[in-house]
C-alpha positions as CSV (number, residue, x, y, z in Angstrom):
1,M,-65.3,-8.9,-3.0
2,S,-62.0,-8.3,-1.1
3,V,-59.9,-11.1,1.2
4,K,-60.7,-8.8,4.3
5,D,-64.9,-8.5,3.0
6,I,-64.5,-12.2,2.5
7,I,-62.8,-13.1,6.1
8,F,-65.6,-10.5,7.2
9,E,-67.9,-12.2,5.7
10,S,-67.6,-15.7,7.1
11,I,-66.8,-13.7,10.8
12,D,-70.2,-12.4,10.1
13,K,-72.0,-15.6,9.4
14,Q,-70.5,-17.9,11.7
15,G,-68.2,-16.2,14.3
16,V,-65.1,-17.9,12.7
17,A,-62.6,-17.4,9.6
18,I,-60.7,-20.8,8.5
19,L,-57.8,-19.8,6.1
20,P,-56.5,-21.8,3.7
21,P,-53.3,-23.2,4.7
22,M,-50.3,-21.4,5.0
23,D,-47.0,-20.7,6.8
24,V,-47.6,-18.7,9.9
25,F,-45.6,-15.4,8.5
26,D,-47.2,-15.5,5.7
27,S,-51.3,-15.9,7.9
28,I,-49.9,-12.9,10.1
29,N,-48.3,-10.7,6.9
30,L,-52.2,-11.1,5.1
31,L,-53.6,-9.9,7.7
32,K,-51.4,-7.1,7.8
33,T,-51.5,-6.5,4.1
34,E,-55.4,-6.6,4.6
35,Q,-55.3,-3.9,7.7
36,I,-57.1,-6.8,10.3
37,H,-56.1,-5.9,13.0
38,V,-57.1,-7.9,16.4
39,A,-57.6,-7.7,20.0
40,C,-55.9,-11.1,21.0
41,T,-53.1,-13.1,18.9
42,M,-53.1,-16.6,20.4
43,L,-49.1,-18.0,20.0
44,D,-48.6,-22.0,20.2
45,P,-45.3,-23.1,18.2
46,W,-43.6,-26.3,18.2
47,Y,-41.7,-26.4,21.5
48,N,-38.2,-27.3,20.1
49,K,-38.0,-30.3,22.1
50,G,-38.6,-34.0,21.7
51,K,-39.7,-35.2,19.0
52,G,-40.1,-33.4,15.4
53,D,-37.6,-30.5,14.3
54,V,-35.4,-29.0,16.9
55,L,-33.2,-25.8,15.8
56,P,-29.9,-24.8,17.4
57,T,-31.4,-22.4,20.5
58,D,-30.0,-19.3,18.6
59,E,-32.1,-19.9,15.6
60,Y,-35.6,-21.1,17.5
61,D,-35.4,-17.6,19.6
62,A,-34.7,-15.7,16.3
63,F,-37.6,-17.0,15.1
64,I,-39.4,-16.4,18.5
65,Q,-38.6,-12.9,18.1
66,Q,-40.1,-12.8,14.9
67,L,-42.8,-14.3,15.9
68,L,-43.7,-11.9,18.4
69,E,-42.5,-8.7,16.5
70,N,-44.5,-9.5,13.4
71,S,-47.6,-10.3,15.9
72,G,-47.5,-7.5,17.5
73,E,-48.2,-5.2,14.7
74,I,-51.5,-6.9,14.1
75,S,-52.2,-7.0,17.5
76,D,-52.8,-5.3,21.2
77,L,-52.3,-9.2,23.6
78,L,-50.2,-11.7,22.7
79,Y,-50.2,-15.2,24.4
80,L,-47.2,-17.5,24.0
81,W,-47.1,-21.4,25.3
82,G,-44.3,-23.6,25.6
83,F,-42.4,-25.5,28.0
84,P,-41.3,-23.6,30.7
85,E,-37.4,-24.6,30.6
86,V,-38.0,-23.9,27.1
87,I,-39.7,-19.8,26.5
88,G,-38.6,-18.9,30.3
89,P,-35.8,-16.3,27.8
90,Y,-38.6,-14.5,25.9
91,V,-40.1,-13.3,28.7
92,R,-37.9,-10.2,27.8
93,Y,-38.9,-10.2,24.3
94,A,-42.0,-7.9,24.4
95,P,-42.4,-6.3,20.8
96,K,-41.9,-2.6,20.4
97,D,-45.1,-1.0,22.6
98,F,-45.3,-4.3,24.6
99,Y,-44.7,-5.5,28.1
100,M,-44.8,-8.4,29.8
101,V,-47.9,-8.9,32.0
102,S,-47.9,-12.1,33.9
103,W,-46.9,-15.5,33.6
104,L,-49.3,-18.1,33.2
105,T,-49.5,-21.9,34.2
106,W,-51.5,-24.6,33.3
107,Y,-51.4,-27.1,35.7
108,Y,-52.6,-30.6,34.6
109,K,-52.1,-33.6,37.5
110,N,-53.0,-36.6,35.1
111,C,-50.2,-35.7,33.0
112,P,-48.5,-39.5,31.7
113,S,-45.2,-39.5,31.3
114,V,-42.3,-42.3,29.5
115,I,-39.7,-40.5,31.5
116,R,-38.1,-42.5,34.4
117,G,-37.6,-39.4,36.3
118,W,-39.3,-35.8,37.0
119,R,-42.1,-35.5,35.0
120,S,-43.9,-31.8,34.0
121,S,-47.4,-31.4,34.9
122,Q,-47.7,-28.1,33.8
123,N,-47.0,-25.9,30.5
124,A,-46.3,-22.1,30.5
125,C,-47.9,-19.4,29.1
126,I,-46.5,-15.8,28.3
127,Q,-49.2,-12.7,28.4
128,F,-47.5,-9.5,26.5
129,M,-50.1,-6.4,26.2
130,R,-49.7,-3.0,24.5
131,H,-48.8,-0.2,26.8
132,G,-52.7,1.2,27.1
133,Y,-54.5,-1.6,26.5
134,A,-56.8,-3.3,29.4
135,L,-57.4,-6.4,30.6
136,H,-61.2,-8.0,31.8
137,P,-60.7,-9.5,35.2
138,E,-65.0,-8.2,35.5
139,H,-65.9,-11.3,33.2
140,F,-64.7,-13.2,36.4
141,L,-66.8,-11.5,38.7
142,N,-70.2,-12.4,40.4
143,E,-73.3,-11.1,40.4
144,T,-72.7,-9.2,43.1
145,Q,-69.0,-8.2,42.4
146,K,-70.7,-7.2,39.0
147,E,-73.1,-4.6,40.2
148,K,-70.1,-2.9,42.7
149,F,-67.8,-3.0,39.4
150,E,-70.4,-1.4,37.3
151,S,-71.3,1.3,40.1
152,G,-67.4,2.3,40.5
153,K,-67.9,1.4,43.7
154,M,-65.1,-1.6,43.8
155,R,-62.0,-0.9,44.3
156,F,-60.2,-3.7,43.8
157,V,-60.9,-6.2,40.9
158,P,-60.0,-9.8,41.7
159,G,-59.1,-11.9,38.5
160,P,-58.3,-15.4,38.3
161,P,-55.0,-17.3,39.6
162,S,-52.1,-17.2,37.7
163,V,-52.4,-21.0,37.8
164,I,-55.1,-22.7,35.8
165,E,-56.2,-25.8,36.6
166,S,-57.5,-28.2,34.4
167,P,-57.1,-32.3,33.2
168,L,-55.3,-32.9,30.3
169,I,-57.9,-34.5,27.3
170,I,-56.3,-36.1,25.2
171,G,-56.8,-40.2,25.8
172,F,-57.7,-39.4,29.3
173,V,-60.8,-36.9,29.4
174,G,-62.7,-34.4,27.8
175,K,-63.8,-37.4,25.3
176,K,-66.1,-34.5,23.5
177,E,-63.5,-32.3,23.0
178,Q,-61.2,-35.1,21.6
179,T,-60.2,-34.5,17.9
180,G,-57.2,-36.8,16.9
181,H,-54.9,-33.7,17.1
182,P,-51.9,-35.2,18.9
183,S,-51.2,-32.0,21.0
184,Q,-54.6,-30.4,21.8
185,K,-55.1,-28.4,24.8
186,P,-58.5,-27.9,26.6
187,E,-61.3,-25.5,26.1
188,A,-61.4,-24.8,29.9
189,V,-57.4,-23.0,29.6
190,F,-58.4,-21.1,26.6
191,D,-61.9,-19.9,28.0
192,K,-59.9,-17.9,31.1
193,L,-57.2,-16.6,28.4
194,L,-59.5,-15.1,26.1
195,L,-61.9,-14.0,28.7
196,M,-59.3,-11.9,30.3
197,A,-57.9,-11.0,26.9
198,M,-61.2,-9.0,25.1
199,A,-64.3,-7.3,25.3
200,D,-67.5,-9.3,23.9
201,N,-67.4,-9.5,20.0
202,Q,-63.9,-9.2,19.2
203,I,-61.5,-10.6,17.3
204,V,-58.6,-13.5,18.5
205,F,-56.0,-14.8,15.9
206,D,-54.5,-18.0,15.9
207,P,-52.1,-18.8,13.1
208,M,-50.8,-22.0,14.2
209,A,-54.6,-23.2,15.4
210,G,-53.7,-26.7,15.4
211,S,-57.3,-28.6,16.0
212,G,-59.4,-25.1,16.4
213,T,-59.8,-24.8,20.4
214,T,-59.2,-20.8,20.0
215,G,-62.1,-20.9,17.7
216,A,-64.7,-23.7,19.8
217,S,-63.3,-21.3,23.0
218,A,-64.1,-17.7,21.1
219,T,-67.5,-18.8,20.2
220,K,-68.3,-20.2,23.3
221,N,-67.7,-17.1,25.1
222,G,-69.0,-14.2,22.6
223,F,-65.8,-13.5,20.8
224,R,-65.0,-13.9,17.2
225,A,-61.9,-15.6,15.4
226,I,-59.2,-16.2,12.6
227,L,-57.5,-19.4,12.5
228,C,-55.3,-20.5,9.9
229,D,-52.5,-23.7,10.0
230,K,-49.6,-24.5,7.5
231,N,-51.0,-27.9,7.7
232,E,-53.8,-29.3,5.7
233,E,-54.9,-31.9,7.9
234,Y,-55.4,-29.7,10.8
235,I,-57.5,-27.2,8.7
236,S,-59.9,-29.9,7.9
237,L,-59.5,-31.0,11.9
238,M,-60.7,-27.3,12.4
239,E,-64.0,-27.5,9.7
240,N,-65.0,-30.5,11.1
241,R,-65.1,-29.4,14.7
242,L,-66.6,-25.6,14.2
243,N,-68.5,-26.8,11.7
244,V,-67.5,-24.1,9.5
245,K,-65.5,-24.3,5.7
246,R,-62.5,-22.4,5.1
247,I,-62.7,-19.7,3.0
248,S,-61.6,-19.1,-0.8
249,I,-58.5,-16.5,-1.3
């Protein structure tokens, strides 16, 4: 059985395929080698600020550019997460055949802070899309609007606002979702991103999946997911959270 067959066997049975731990570029290259094309890729790299690794700006710029370009070879739509002041320059980094669609903001008013000064209550997400690919605002319509949309009588199709308000879940609310991951995002935020990005049963890829929020949101909303992370501990978190065992390749 080929690697592609193993991945799709897991997806068909469980809705999710969890890859073994590997570097982000190795996982992207794996999908490229196996000729697996996905509708959407979620990119949530470390933010090059505060604790952990902090690269010189030019090195981090090169990393983000390579991340977007490589992901664009296997995807039609990309989401890039980060602090606004970190990812602001990357609005101009659209891969070949892509363009920037939206600057999205996750607003969380219950943000804690140990900083003596201005505290951030937001995270930013840049949406890049391949020319010719379509978004799905119809997923956010009420029943009356859906009838008009399906009959072709809706001239303007309303979508959700670009500011997504949702509480910060770690240690505050959303206890059912908590996994112990240090920077876990709420499913409520990812629900909106995936519903806008994909049609039913399409695949989202998250090569930096952390605790598996992308997979939890995907399966809940009728999508499928391929997940990976280079951290063994996080792969185990995903397995426990989603009740899905990683594949062997």
